[in-house]
C-alpha positions as CSV (number, residue, x, y, z in Angstrom):
1,M,0.0,0.0,0.0
2,S,2.8,2.4,0.8
3,S,4.3,1.9,-2.7
4,D,0.9,2.6,-4.2
5,M,0.6,5.8,-2.2
6,A,4.2,6.8,-3.2
7,N,3.4,6.2,-6.9
8,L,0.2,8.2,-6.6
9,L,2.1,11.1,-5.2
10,R,4.7,10.9,-8.0
11,E,1.9,10.6,-10.7
12,R,0.4,13.8,-9.4
13,G,3.8,15.6,-9.6
14,L,4.5,15.6,-5.8
15,Q,7.7,14.7,-4.1
16,V,7.3,11.7,-1.8
17,T,8.1,12.8,1.8
18,A,7.6,11.1,5.1
19,Q,5.1,13.8,6.2
20,R,2.9,13.4,3.1
21,M,3.0,9.7,3.3
22,A,2.1,9.7,7.0
23,V,-0.8,12.3,6.3
24,L,-2.1,10.1,3.5
25,R,-2.0,7.0,5.6
26,A,-3.8,8.8,8.5
27,V,-6.6,10.0,6.2
28,S,-6.9,6.5,4.6
29,A,-7.1,4.9,8.0
30,R,-9.7,7.3,9.4
31,P,-12.1,8.6,6.8
32,H,-13.9,11.9,7.6
33,C,-11.2,13.0,10.0
34,T,-10.2,16.5,11.0
35,A,-6.8,18.1,10.6
36,D,-6.3,17.6,14.3
37,D,-7.1,13.9,14.0
38,V,-4.6,13.7,11.2
39,A,-1.9,15.5,13.2
40,E,-2.5,13.3,16.2
41,D,-2.1,10.1,14.1
42,V,0.9,11.4,12.2
43,R,2.7,12.3,15.4
44,V,2.2,8.8,16.7
45,E,3.7,7.4,13.4
46,I,6.6,9.8,12.7
47,G,7.1,11.9,15.8
48,T,7.1,15.7,15.8
49,I,5.3,17.5,13.0
50,S,3.9,21.0,13.1
51,R,0.2,21.8,12.7
52,Q,1.2,23.9,9.7
53,A,3.0,21.0,8.1
54,V,-0.1,18.9,8.5
55,Y,-2.3,21.6,7.0
56,D,0.2,22.1,4.1
57,A,0.2,18.4,3.3
58,L,-3.6,18.2,3.5
59,N,-4.0,21.2,1.3
60,I,-1.6,20.0,-1.4
61,L,-3.1,16.4,-1.3
62,A,-6.6,17.9,-1.7
63,E,-5.5,20.3,-4.5
64,K,-4.0,17.4,-6.4
65,G,-7.2,15.3,-6.0
66,I,-5.5,12.6,-3.9
67,I,-7.8,13.3,-0.9
68,R,-11.1,15.2,-0.6
69,R,-11.8,18.1,1.7
70,I,-15.4,18.4,3.0
71,Q,-16.5,21.5,4.8
72,P,-19.8,21.0,6.6
73,A,-21.5,24.2,7.8
74,G,-20.5,25.0,11.3
75,S,-17.8,22.4,11.8
76,A,-14.2,21.7,11.0
77,A,-13.1,20.5,7.6
78,L,-13.1,16.7,7.1
79,Y,-10.8,14.7,5.0
80,E,-11.1,11.4,3.2
81,D,-9.4,9.5,0.5
82,R,-12.5,8.4,-1.4
83,V,-12.3,10.7,-4.5
84,G,-13.6,10.8,-8.0
85,D,-17.1,9.3,-7.6
86,N,-19.3,12.3,-6.6
87,H,-20.6,10.6,-3.4
88,H,-22.2,12.6,-0.6
89,H,-22.3,12.5,3.2
90,V,-24.7,12.3,6.1
91,I,-23.6,13.9,9.3
92,C,-25.0,13.4,12.8
93,R,-26.1,16.6,14.5
94,E,-25.5,15.1,17.9
95,C,-22.0,13.6,17.7
96,G,-20.7,14.8,14.4
97,K,-20.1,11.4,12.9
98,A,-20.0,11.5,9.1
99,V,-20.6,8.6,6.7
100,D,-20.6,8.3,2.9
101,V,-23.8,8.2,1.0
102,D,-23.8,7.2,-2.7
103,C,-25.9,9.1,-5.2
104,A,-29.5,7.9,-5.1
105,V,-30.1,7.4,-8.8
106,G,-27.7,6.7,-11.7
107,D,-24.1,7.7,-11.8
108,T,-24.3,11.5,-11.2
109,P,-27.9,12.6,-11.0
110,C,-27.1,15.6,-8.9
111,L,-25.2,17.1,-11.8
112,T,-28.5,18.0,-13.6
113,A,-29.5,21.2,-11.9
114,A,-33.0,22.7,-12.4
115,D,-31.2,25.9,-13.5
116,N,-27.4,25.8,-14.1
117,S,-27.2,29.6,-14.8
118,G,-25.0,28.8,-17.8
119,Y,-22.4,26.9,-15.8
120,Q,-21.0,23.6,-17.0
121,I,-21.5,21.6,-13.7
122,D,-18.9,18.9,-13.1
123,E,-19.4,18.1,-9.4
124,A,-22.2,18.3,-6.7
125,E,-21.7,18.3,-3.0
126,V,-24.6,17.3,-0.9
127,I,-24.6,17.0,2.9
128,Y,-27.5,15.4,4.7
129,W,-27.9,16.1,8.3
130,G,-29.7,14.0,10.9
131,T,-29.1,11.7,13.9
132,C,-26.9,8.6,13.7
133,P,-28.2,5.2,15.0
134,E,-26.0,5.3,18.1
135,C,-27.2,8.7,19.2
136,L,-30.8,7.7,18.4
137,A,-30.3,4.7,20.7
138,V,-29.0,6.9,23.5
139,K,-32.0,9.3,23.1
140,S,-34.4,6.4,23.1
141,A,-32.8,4.9,26.2
142,A,-33.0,8.3,27.9
143,G,-36.7,8.5,27.1
144,D,-36.4,11.6,24.8
């Protein structure tokens, strides 16, 4: 897997560094993680790394399309390595857990907007909000 990741970095014109590899491994191991989650995992793997170095690595990996940055309203950016398939997300309002949701119909039905205002649309980002099963169970047990 590490050689695949290194090849992916090279294919996208990036130098393979220990920091980038560790950041990519952290995002792959924990989808929908925050930059702080990544920094914590990377520090366990390679030792000291600055928060700025983590942000720099996340930004360049997202810019090159190796990872995806999701910015839900009112919360920290989340990162994942599932890219290129126009999937969406559902996020729990209680605990913040995020999971992938595939498009409901066809390959990319969300790309047909009612009015595209002249734009050539190539991606849609949908975030569903609700309550996850674990939080529902806690609410139910508490009698809410």
